[in-house]
N, C-alpha and C positions, 0 to 999 in steps of 0.2 A: 428362454435360452440363457446362456451364460452372460451375466452382467457384472460379475465380480470373481476374482480368483486370488489366491495367495501364493506367494513365493517366500517361504520362510527359510531362506538360504541367502548367503551373500553372493556377489558377483564372482568371487574367488571359488566358492563352492560350486557354482554353476559351471565355471570354466573347468574345474577338475572333473565334474560329472560327464561333460560332453567333449573333453579333450580340446578345449579352446583356450584362447588367450583372453584374460580378463581386461587387460588394458586399464583405462582410467574410469571404468564404469563404477559409480559410487554406490550402487545398490547394496543396502544392508539388510533387506528383508522386510516383508509386510504385505499389505493389500495392494492389488492392482485394480483400479477402477477405470471405467471409460474416460478417455481424455487425459489419462495420466501416463507417465513414462514407465517402462518396464524393460529389463534386459532381455534381449533375444540373441540367438546364436545364428550367425551367418557364415557362409563359406564363399563369399563373392568378392568382387573387385569394384565396389561401388565407386562411381565417378571415373572409371578407367575405361576408355573406349577401345574397340578392336576385338579380334577373336579371343575367346577364352583359352588360356593355356591348357595343355593336356595334364600337367601336374596339378595336384590339388593344393590350393592356397590354404594357409592355416585358418582354422575356424576362429572367429572373434566374438566376444560378448560385447554387444553395443546397445545403447538405449534407443528405444523406439516408442513413439506415441501410440497408444491403443485407440484406434478409430481412424479409418482412412477417409479423407474428404470424399463426399459422394460425387457421382457423375454430374457434369454440367446439366442444368435444367431441372434437377431433382430438388424439390422443396427441402430446405435445410434450415434449422433454427440456429445454427452456428455454435451450439453448445457441445457437440460431439460428432463423431464420424460414423462410418459403417464399421460395426464391430466384428461381424461374421460373414463368411462366404457360404451361402446356401447352394448356389449354382456355379460350380467351377468352370462351366462352359460359357458363362456369360462373357460377352465381349469386353466388359469392364475388367474382368479378372484374368482371362485366359492368356493374354500376352505376358503378364508377369509370371503366371504359374508355369508356362512353358519355358520361361527363362529361369533356370534353376538358381541364378544369382539372387533372385528376388524371393525365393522360398527360404523360410527360416524356422528354427525350433523356438518355441515359446515355453520356457521352463515354468513349472508350477509345482506346488506341493498339495494344493487342494483347490476345488472348484465349487462355486456356489450356484445352485439352481433353485428356482422357486417351485414349491410344491403346489398341489391343487388348492383351490380356494375352499375354505371351510364353509359348508352349506349353511351353517347357522349364522355366522358373523361376516362371512366373505373375506376374512383375513387369510393370508397365505404365509406358510412357514418357509424359512430358508433351510435348505439342505446343503450341507458341506460334504463333498465326496472326494475321495482320494484313491490312489492305486495301491493296493496292498503289496504289490511286488516291487514298487519303486518309491523311494523317499522323495526324489525329485524326478518328475516325469516330463516328457516333451509333448506339447500340443503342436499340431501342424499349423504353421502360419505362413502368410505371404505379406511382404511389405511393399510399399509404394513410395517412390522418390518424389514426394510432394514438397511443398514449401518447408514443412517439417516432416522428415521421414516417419511414416506411420505404418502400423501393421493391423491385420485382421486375422481372425481364427477361422480355419476350415471347419465345417460342420458336416455331419452325416446323420442318417437315421438313428434314433435312440436304441440302445440295447435294452434288455429287460430291466436292468437296475434303474436306468433313467426313466423308462416308461412307468415303473412302479411309483415314482413320485410325481407323475403327471406330465413328463416331457416327451415330445415327439422327435426332438432332435438333440444332439449332443455334440460337443467339440470332438474333433479327431484327436485321440490320444495315441501317439505312436508306440509301437512295441518297444520293449526295453533294449533290444539288440542294437549293437553298433551298426549292423547292416541296414536297419530301418532308418536310422539317422542319416547314414551316408546316402541312401537312395533319395530321401526327401531333399537333402541339400545339394546333391550332385547329379542324380540320374536324369535321363530324358523323361519327358512328361508321362509317357505311357506306363513306365514302371512306378513313378512317384504317385500317379493317380490311383494305382491299385491299393495304396495305403489308406485311401479315404474310405474307411469302413469302421463299423462299431467295434470297440474293444470288448473283450470277453466280460460278461457280467460278473463272473467269479472273481475278477481282479478289482472290482469297484466296491468300496466300503464307505459307509457313512461315518463321519468323525464327530458329529454333533455340532452345536453352534460355535461361532467364533466371536 
């Protein structure tokens, strides 16, 4: 599964792509690894109680840690959190996913996935994949208001391109339309959940090593 991705764009570039406010996010581009911070796009009112207003608040680019602290009682080595959501109906995730203020867009320019092990030596090659129709694309994410606000990536069954390199699951890559971004950030869960689906294989291309 995804253990590394790149965002070769600044926070200002991300803000322009997703009609958001960059604020003070210092992101200048580069790798995003587990346990590191990355810019995400939210449309919520974090730390503000009460009913959500009907009008849409401005989107914001904010830093979040990749890796959500695991549920209580789950063995944990303290070096990283839960990176991906395999079962969105899990009690651990569903409360935040149903509350759209905790759903976020995770911008990326390419994603790394490990290929099959070489039968001869057992080594595995890194495959870097991107979206041919989007220079900066959005991964579907959910964040958790823990001691340090953190996010995880939604996953789905792999499409043909990801299966070809030996993966059974892939991150949810949202369609490029503004409508898809709006649904993930603002719509009720039934509509947002429909976006958890493999992206077309024709839009996925390998970029080579990084």
